[in-house]
N, C-alpha and C positions, 0 to 999 in steps of 0.2 A: 310177806304174802306174794305169791306169784300172780302176775297179770298176764293174761293171754291176749295176743293180738292176732286176729284172723284176717287173712287175705284170701278171698275165695277165688277160684280159678274157673273160667267158663268151662262148662261140661264137667260137672261134679263127678267124682269117682263113686259110683253107686254100688259097687260089688265089694264083698269082704276082701280085705287086703292082709296078706301075711308078709310076703317078701317082694313080689314084683312091684314096679313103679308104674304099671299100666293095667288097664282092665279091658276085657273084651265084652262089649255089650251090643247085642243085636248084630253081631258079625263085624262091628267096627271097634278098633282099638282106641281107647281113651287114655291119654297120658296123664299121670298124676304128678303134679309138681307145684311148687310155690312160686311166687313172683316177688321181686324186690320193688323198691319205690319207683324205679324207672321202667318197670314192667318186664325186666329181664328174667328169664327162666332160672330157677334155683331147684336143683334136684333134691329128692327126699334124702334126709340124712346130712345135707350140707349145713354148715354153720356160718352165719354172717353177723356183722355188727349192725344193729338197727338203732335208729333215732326216732323216737315217738314222743311227742309233747315235751321236747327238751331233754328227755332221758335217753341215755345211750346204754345199750345192753347187748350181750351175745344171745342170739336166738338160733334155733335149729328148725329146719323144715321137717315136719312130722305129719302123720296121719292121725285124725281123730274122728271117729264115727264115719269113716269113709270119705272124709273131707281133708284136703291138704291144709295145714295151718302152721303158724309160727309158735314155738314154745320158748319162753325165756329161760335161758340156762344160767346166766349170771349177770350181775350189775357191771357196768363199765364194759369197755371193749379192749380186746387184746391188740397190741400193735408191736411192730418191730422198729428198732432204732438203728440207723447206720452208725458204726463206730467212728 
């Protein structure tokens, strides 16, 4: 079963989204993006390793009902090892 973890961003994206990662509302541009646990910006479509409640998994920043959110892609995290 997939569990969704939501991280809301100040200034929700309230206009329908298809491709752009920002919205113009009332003449002001609102960027749509996710944040990681340190508060750093993560762009839509980027994938990171997340640790929540002792679980580690790969998650992608996506839009759902005009709100940026994290969607779990797979259990465990990818890593690289030096030879």
